[in-house]
Structures are given as C-alpha cells and as structure tokens.
C-alpha positions as CSV (number, residue, x, y, z in Angstrom):
1,X,-71.7,3.8,-37.8
2,X,-72.8,1.1,-35.3
3,X,-70.1,0.5,-32.6
4,X,-70.6,-2.5,-30.3
5,X,-68.8,-3.4,-27.0
6,X,-67.1,-6.8,-26.7
7,X,-70.2,-8.2,-24.9
8,X,-72.3,-7.2,-28.0
9,X,-74.0,-4.2,-26.4
10,X,-74.3,-1.4,-28.7
11,X,-72.7,2.0,-28.1
12,X,-75.2,4.7,-28.3
13,X,-73.7,8.4,-28.5
14,X,-75.3,10.8,-26.1
15,X,-77.9,13.0,-27.8
16,X,-77.4,16.9,-26.9
17,X,-80.3,19.0,-27.6
18,X,-79.3,21.9,-29.8
19,X,-80.8,24.7,-27.7
20,X,-80.3,28.4,-28.4
21,X,-78.0,28.2,-25.3
22,X,-75.9,25.5,-26.7
23,X,-75.5,27.2,-30.1
24,X,-74.6,30.4,-28.4
25,X,-71.7,28.5,-26.5
26,X,-70.4,27.1,-29.6
27,X,-70.0,30.6,-31.1
28,X,-67.8,31.6,-28.4
29,X,-65.1,28.9,-28.5
30,X,-62.8,30.4,-25.6
31,X,-65.8,30.5,-23.3
32,X,-66.3,26.8,-23.9
33,X,-62.7,25.8,-22.9
34,X,-62.5,24.2,-19.7
35,X,-66.0,22.5,-20.1
36,X,-64.1,19.3,-21.0
37,X,-61.2,18.0,-19.3
38,X,-60.2,15.9,-22.4
39,X,-60.3,18.9,-24.7
40,X,-58.2,21.0,-22.3
41,X,-55.6,18.3,-22.0
42,X,-55.6,17.7,-25.8
43,X,-55.1,21.5,-26.3
44,X,-52.2,21.4,-23.8
45,X,-50.6,18.3,-25.6
46,X,-50.6,20.4,-28.7
47,X,-49.0,23.2,-27.1
48,X,-46.4,21.1,-25.6
49,X,-45.7,19.7,-29.1
50,X,-45.4,23.0,-30.8
51,X,-43.2,24.0,-28.1
52,X,-41.0,20.9,-28.6
53,X,-41.4,20.3,-25.0
54,X,-42.9,16.9,-25.1
55,X,-44.5,14.3,-27.2
56,X,-47.7,13.0,-25.6
57,X,-50.8,11.8,-27.4
58,X,-54.3,10.4,-26.6
59,X,-54.2,6.7,-27.3
60,X,-56.8,5.5,-30.0
61,X,-59.3,2.9,-29.2
62,X,-58.8,-0.1,-31.3
63,X,-62.0,-1.3,-33.0
64,X,-62.9,-4.4,-35.2
65,X,-64.7,-3.3,-38.5
66,X,-67.5,-5.9,-39.4
67,X,-69.5,-3.9,-41.9
68,X,-68.5,-1.4,-44.6
69,X,-70.5,0.3,-47.2
70,X,-68.9,1.6,-50.4
71,X,-71.2,4.1,-51.8
72,X,-68.5,4.9,-54.5
73,X,-64.9,4.0,-55.0
74,X,-63.4,7.1,-53.4
75,X,-65.5,6.6,-50.2
76,X,-66.1,4.0,-47.6
77,X,-68.5,4.2,-44.8
78,X,-68.2,2.1,-41.6
79,X,-71.6,0.9,-40.8
80,X,-70.8,-1.5,-37.8
81,X,-67.7,-1.9,-35.6
82,X,-66.8,-3.4,-32.1
83,X,-64.1,-2.3,-29.5
84,X,-61.6,-5.1,-29.8
85,X,-60.4,-4.7,-26.2
86,X,-60.7,-2.6,-23.0
87,X,-58.6,0.4,-23.1
88,X,-55.7,1.1,-20.8
89,X,-55.3,4.8,-19.9
90,X,-56.0,7.8,-21.9
91,X,-52.5,9.3,-22.5
92,X,-48.8,8.5,-23.1
93,X,-45.7,9.9,-24.3
94,X,-42.0,11.0,-23.7
95,X,-40.7,13.9,-21.7
96,X,-37.2,14.5,-20.8
97,X,-36.5,11.0,-21.4
98,X,-39.1,9.7,-19.2
99,X,-42.3,7.6,-20.4
100,X,-45.5,9.2,-19.1
101,X,-48.7,7.3,-18.9
102,X,-51.8,8.8,-17.4
103,X,-55.5,8.9,-17.1
104,X,-57.9,11.8,-17.1
105,X,-61.3,11.7,-15.0
106,X,-64.0,14.2,-14.0
107,X,-66.7,14.2,-11.4
108,X,-69.5,16.4,-10.4
109,X,-69.1,15.5,-6.7
110,X,-68.0,18.1,-4.5
111,X,-66.5,16.2,-1.4
112,X,-64.7,13.3,-2.9
113,X,-63.7,11.5,-6.2
114,X,-65.5,8.0,-6.6
115,X,-63.1,5.1,-7.4
116,X,-65.9,3.5,-9.6
117,X,-64.7,5.9,-12.2
118,X,-61.6,3.7,-12.5
119,X,-61.5,0.1,-14.0
120,X,-59.7,-2.8,-12.9
121,X,-57.8,-3.1,-16.3
122,X,-56.7,0.6,-16.0
123,X,-55.2,0.0,-12.4
124,X,-53.6,-3.2,-13.6
125,X,-51.9,-1.2,-16.3
126,X,-50.8,1.5,-14.1
127,X,-49.1,-1.1,-11.7
128,X,-47.3,-2.4,-14.8
129,X,-46.0,0.9,-15.7
130,X,-44.9,1.6,-12.3
131,X,-43.0,-1.6,-12.2
132,X,-41.0,-0.5,-15.2
133,X,-40.3,2.9,-13.6
134,X,-42.6,5.0,-15.8
135,X,-44.2,8.1,-14.5
136,X,-47.6,7.3,-14.2
137,X,-50.6,9.6,-12.7
138,X,-54.0,10.6,-13.1
139,X,-55.7,14.1,-13.7
140,X,-58.8,14.6,-11.6
141,X,-61.3,17.5,-12.2
142,X,-64.1,18.4,-9.8
143,X,-66.3,20.1,-12.5
144,X,-68.6,21.5,-10.0
145,X,-65.7,23.3,-8.0
146,X,-63.5,23.9,-11.2
147,X,-60.7,22.4,-9.3
148,X,-57.8,20.3,-10.8
149,X,-55.5,17.8,-9.3
150,X,-52.7,15.5,-10.4
151,X,-52.5,12.5,-8.2
152,X,-49.5,10.1,-8.9
153,X,-50.6,6.6,-9.5
154,X,-48.8,5.1,-6.3
155,X,-51.4,7.0,-4.1
156,X,-54.5,6.1,-6.4
157,X,-53.4,2.5,-6.0
158,X,-53.2,2.8,-2.3
159,X,-56.8,4.2,-2.3
160,X,-57.8,1.5,-4.6
161,X,-56.6,-1.5,-2.5
162,X,-58.0,0.0,0.6
163,X,-61.5,0.3,-0.7
164,X,-62.2,-3.5,-0.2
165,X,-62.4,-2.6,3.7
166,X,-62.9,1.2,3.6
167,X,-64.4,4.0,1.6
168,X,-64.8,3.8,-2.1
169,X,-64.1,7.3,-2.9
170,X,-60.9,9.6,-2.5
171,X,-61.9,12.6,-0.1
172,X,-61.1,16.1,-1.4
173,X,-59.4,16.7,2.0
174,X,-56.8,13.9,1.1
175,X,-56.2,15.2,-2.4
176,X,-55.4,18.3,-0.9
177,X,-52.8,16.8,1.1
178,X,-51.4,14.0,-1.3
179,X,-52.2,15.3,-4.8
180,X,-50.9,18.6,-6.6
181,X,-53.5,21.1,-7.3
182,X,-53.1,22.8,-10.7
183,X,-54.7,25.9,-12.1
184,X,-55.7,26.7,-15.8
185,X,-53.6,28.9,-17.8
186,X,-53.4,29.9,-21.3
187,X,-50.8,28.2,-23.2
188,X,-50.9,25.3,-22.1
189,X,-54.3,25.3,-20.7
190,X,-53.5,22.8,-18.1
191,X,-49.7,23.0,-17.3
192,X,-49.3,19.5,-15.9
193,X,-45.7,19.3,-17.1
194,X,-44.7,21.5,-14.5
195,X,-45.9,19.2,-11.8
196,X,-44.2,16.2,-13.7
197,X,-41.0,18.2,-13.3
198,X,-41.4,18.1,-9.5
199,X,-42.0,14.4,-9.7
200,X,-38.9,14.0,-11.8
201,X,-36.9,15.7,-9.0
202,X,-38.2,13.1,-6.6
203,X,-36.9,10.5,-8.9
204,X,-33.5,12.1,-8.9
205,X,-33.1,12.5,-5.3
C-alpha cells in the first residue's frame, strides 16, 4: 500500500535487513522487549486493561484512501492512501476518572533530549489538554542508557518556550530533577500509572 503525507511526499517504510542476528532476536520474544518504547507501552496498556485498572489506547492515525484494488469480492487491498492530518499525541484514555493524554519519544543521545523530536501541533494539543485540566505528560526513553522518564507537560512546555532564546534540548540533569524516573517491570512492563498516582495526589492537594 502506498501512503502519502499531506504534502504529497510518499511514506517509505524503513527496510530492515533480515540478518541471522535479527532472526535470532525474533525467536526470543522476551529478550526483544524493551527495544521499542511503543511496544512496551502498548503491552503495559493491555495489562492495565486486563487488570481493569485503566482504559488507555494508542490513537489511530486517520488516512484518506484514494486507490483500492478488489481482487475478489471477499477482499479489498488498499493501494494508495494519504495521511489526512497531522497526529496529536500518541495515547489517551481514562484512569480514576481523569483524562490522560501523553506522547512517547526515544533518543539515542546520552546527555540531553532534543526538542526537535516534538512538533508544534503536539505542543498545541498538550496546551489545550492542560487548559481543560487533563493529565498530560510525555514518556521519554534514552535508548543508549536504557533509562525512562515521565515528564509532565507543564515542564515540557516550559523547555519548549525557552528554546527560542536558549538551548534546544532538555539536559538529562534537568530531567533527573524535574521528571519521574521509571524502571522496567514485568506486568506492566512500564508502570507509568504509579507515577500518574503521584500526579493525581498533587491535583488533590
């Protein structure tokens, strides 16, 4: 299927060589866990849903289908499509009566998290969520260090606004001060709701 961006540029899926090492990694599913932040969060959300603790899902990206092939009546193959609009954040849902909305990002950097990983429409969306008293945050992963942080959106917006006259990244030392560091578990893989509980307590103070 061909998928195009709104500007007409064609989306190309990255090609990963199927080396012996890659095939071996696929055989051992557990060892591959943690390699993708998105996969870890999705697994965590499934766990929370099964435990009836929260209902949180990844937002689907809307597309406009322009070309469909019908090889037979029982099947249809999408040949070409366009992203209809820029996405907002990755995840949203409900927990303890609170609306949650958050984004997940990774970097290979070791000393700071680049603000260019975020887009203006995502920042605008977070501001809107905060104005309506939603709980909004980002989950950041330093893949080279295997460290995870949950940073509340209010702090992210502060870093974002200051980049016009300052640095264009969030220093790791600042995250260690202002964010919540999280550690991998088993079920859920990323226990981010434990941090959300702390945020909710601040709401109630």
